[in-house]
C-alpha positions in Angstrom: 0.1 0.0 -0.1 1.5 3.5 -1.1 2.4 5.7 1.7 -0.2 8.3 0.7 -2.9 6.0 1.2 -1.6 5.1 4.7 -1.6 9.3 5.4 -5.1 9.4 3.9 -6.3 6.7 6.2 -4.5 8.2 9.2 -6.5 11.4 8.7 -9.9 10.0 8.2 -9.6 7.9 11.4 -8.0 10.9 13.4 -10.6 13.0 12.4 -13.6 10.6 13.3 -12.3 10.0 16.7 -13.7 11.5 19.7 -12.2 14.2 21.5 -9.8 13.1 23.8 -8.3 14.9 26.7 -4.8 15.9 26.9 -3.7 13.6 29.6 -4.9 11.2 27.3 -2.8 12.2 23.8 -0.4 9.2 24.1 -3.1 6.8 24.4 -4.7 8.1 21.4 -1.8 8.2 19.3 -1.1 4.3 19.5 -4.9 3.7 19.1 -4.4 5.5 15.6 -1.1 3.8 14.7 -3.0 0.2 15.5 -6.0 1.4 13.4 -4.1 2.9 10.8 -2.3 -0.9 10.9 -5.5 -2.6 10.9 -6.6 -0.6 7.8 -3.8 -1.6 6.1 -4.5 -5.4 6.7 -7.7 -5.6 5.7 -7.1 -3.5 2.2 -4.6 -5.9 1.4 -6.5 -9.1 2.5 -9.6 -7.1 0.3 -6.9 -7.2 -2.6 -6.1 -10.9 -2.7 -8.6 -12.2 -4.6 -9.1 -16.0 -5.5 -8.7 -17.6 -8.4 -10.9 -16.7 -11.2 -12.6 -18.7 -14.2 -11.1 -18.6 -17.0 -14.6 -18.8 -19.5 -15.2 -20.6 -22.2 -12.7 -22.7 -23.7 -10.3 -21.5 -20.7 -10.1 -17.8 -21.8 -8.3 -18.7 -24.9 -9.8 -20.7 -27.6 -7.1 -20.5 -29.7 -4.4 -22.6 -27.4 -7.4 -24.5 -26.3 -7.9 -25.9 -29.2 -4.3 -26.3 -30.4 -4.0 -28.5 -26.9 -7.0 -30.4 -28.1 -5.5 -31.1 -31.9 -2.0 -32.0 -30.0 -3.7 -34.4 -27.6 -4.7 -36.1 -30.8 -1.9 -36.1 -32.3 -0.1 -37.9 -29.5 -2.8 -40.5 -29.4 -2.2 -41.4 -33.1 1.6 -41.3 -32.6 1.4 -43.3 -30.1 -0.3 -46.4 -32.5 1.9 -45.1 -35.2 5.6 -45.4 -33.1 4.2 -49.1 -31.7 3.8 -49.9 -35.2 7.1 -48.7 -36.1 8.9 -50.3 -33.2 7.6 -54.0 -34.2 7.9 -53.3 -37.7 4.6 -54.0 -38.8 4.7 -51.4 -42.4 1.8 -49.5 -41.4 -0.1 -47.1 -43.2 -3.5 -45.0 -43.1 -6.5 -46.6 -43.8 -10.1 -44.6 -44.2 -12.9 -45.7 -42.1 -16.5 -44.3 -41.6 -18.2 -43.9 -37.8 -21.6 -43.6 -39.3 -21.7 -40.5 -41.7 -18.4 -39.2 -40.2 -14.9 -39.8 -42.3 -11.9 -40.8 -40.2 -8.3 -42.7 -40.8 -7.0 -45.6 -38.9 -3.3 -46.4 -38.8 -3.2 -50.1 -39.7 -0.4 -52.7 -39.6 0.6 -54.0 -43.1 1.0 -57.4 -42.0 -1.1 -60.0 -40.1 -0.2 -59.6 -36.5 -0.4 -62.5 -33.8 -2.3 -61.3 -30.5 0.5 -59.8 -28.7 1.4 -57.6 -31.0 -2.5 -56.3 -31.6 -2.7 -55.9 -28.2 0.2 -53.4 -28.3 -0.4 -51.8 -31.4 -4.0 -51.2 -30.7 -3.8 -50.1 -27.0 -1.0 -47.7 -27.5 -2.8 -44.6 -28.4 -4.5 -45.0 -24.9 -1.0 -45.7 -23.2 0.3 -42.5 -25.0 -2.8 -40.7 -23.9 -2.7 -41.7 -20.3 1.1 -40.7 -20.3 0.3 -37.5 -21.2 -2.5 -36.8 -18.8 -0.1 -38.2 -15.7 2.7 -36.2 -16.8 0.2 -32.7 -17.2 -1.4 -33.2 -13.7 2.2 -34.0 -12.1 3.7 -31.4 -13.5 0.4 -28.9 -12.5 -1.8 -30.5 -10.4 -3.4 -27.2 -9.6 -4.4 -26.7 -13.5 -8.1 -26.2 -12.8 -6.8 -22.5 -10.9 -4.1 -22.0 -13.5 -4.1 -19.9 -16.5 -3.1 -22.9 -18.9 -5.4 -22.7 -22.4 -3.2 -25.1 -24.0 -2.5 -27.9 -21.4 -6.5 -28.0 -20.5 -7.5 -28.4 -24.0 -4.9 -31.4 -24.0 -6.8 -32.6 -20.7 -10.3 -31.9 -22.1 -9.5 -34.0 -25.6 -7.9 -36.4 -23.8 -11.5 -36.8 -21.0 -13.7 -36.7 -24.0 -11.7 -39.4 -26.2 -11.8 -42.1 -23.2 -15.2 -41.2 -22.2 -16.3 -41.8 -26.1 -14.1 -44.8 -26.9 -15.4 -46.5 -23.5 -19.1 -45.6 -24.7 -18.4 -46.9 -28.1 -17.1 -50.1 -26.3 -20.1 -50.7 -24.2 -22.4 -50.6 -27.2 -20.2 -52.5 -29.2 -20.5 -49.7 -32.0 -18.0 -48.0 -34.3 -15.7 -49.4 -37.4 -14.3 -52.9 -36.8 -10.9 -50.8 -36.3 -11.9 -49.3 -33.4 -9.4 -49.7 -30.8 -11.3 -51.3 -28.3 -12.5 -53.8 -30.3 -8.6 -54.6 -31.2 -7.8 -54.9 -27.4 -10.7 -57.2 -26.9 -10.0 -59.5 -29.9 -6.5 -60.0 -28.8 -6.8 -60.2 -25.0 -9.8 -62.5 -25.5 -11.6 -60.3 -23.2 -15.5 -58.5 -23.8 -15.2 -55.4 -25.1 -17.0 -54.0 -22.4 -14.4 -55.0 -19.9 -11.9 -53.2 -22.3 -14.3 -49.9 -21.9 -14.0 -50.2 -18.4 -10.3 -50.4 -18.4 -10.2 -47.4 -20.9 -12.5 -45.6 -18.5 -10.9 -45.8 -14.7 -7.9 -43.5 -15.4 -9.9 -41.2 -17.5 -12.7 -40.6 -14.8 -10.1 -40.4 -12.0 -7.9 -38.3 -14.0 -10.8 -35.8 -14.3 -11.7 -36.3 -10.4 -7.7 -35.0 -10.0 -8.4 -32.2 -12.0 -11.3 -31.1 -9.8 -9.5 -32.2 -6.3 -5.8 -32.1 -6.7 -5.3 -33.0 -2.9 -7.0 -36.3 -2.9 -4.3 -38.3 -2.8 -6.1 -41.2 -3.0 -7.3 -40.5 -6.0 -3.8 -39.9 -7.4 -3.2 -42.8 -6.4 -5.5 -45.1 -7.8 -5.1 -43.3 -11.2 -1.4 -44.0 -11.5 -2.5 -48.0 -10.3 -4.8 -48.3 -12.9 -2.9 -46.9 -15.7 -0.1 -49.4 -15.2 -2.8 -52.3 -14.9 -3.9 -51.2 -18.5 -0.4 -51.6 -19.5 0.3 -54.3 -17.5 -2.9 -56.3 -19.1 -2.1 -54.9 -22.8 1.2 -55.5 -23.0 2.4 -58.4 -21.0 -0.7 -60.6 -22.5 
């Protein structure tokens, strides 16, 4: 607080104080100093505002959607890296989800179940690793001005929810990741949907409740379980 503001507060308080006998002047001065200090503390406290909500698209649509697109690329990069790592000679294949055109990264040769489990789950693995990095480096992300990271996290959340929903419904193109995992693991697609949904929901809870240690622990365990089931079949 500026000195001139303190002087103004002091003069105002002095004007409001009732007249005191001369014998009490020293005590009056002590009260005045105390009142000035108290006034400064109250004003400083009033200036401390709680974190403000950044509004739609985290306050910056460009950065938010750039983050969302980056998360999409990370997911697809996971598939690409896994395919190249086991030398499947991958290629892009056009698919449709109803009227919506899309593409998938397909292996160029026949895969055994272990290989298929790795390539079909690699996108989720990259997605969960990204979420873990974000929430570890920015545990209070909800209250931070980070539209890019919020865009990534939002995309990953809805992608996980969407994949779980299609797995529960058993709908979508045959090349969908959850069906590929189910076929290679010998599981039902509903079970794979639960495997995808669990870390997705736990990370959303961590975002809203950064001090919930149980959620952080459970989320990490669920991600390790995902990789363990998919990659050590």
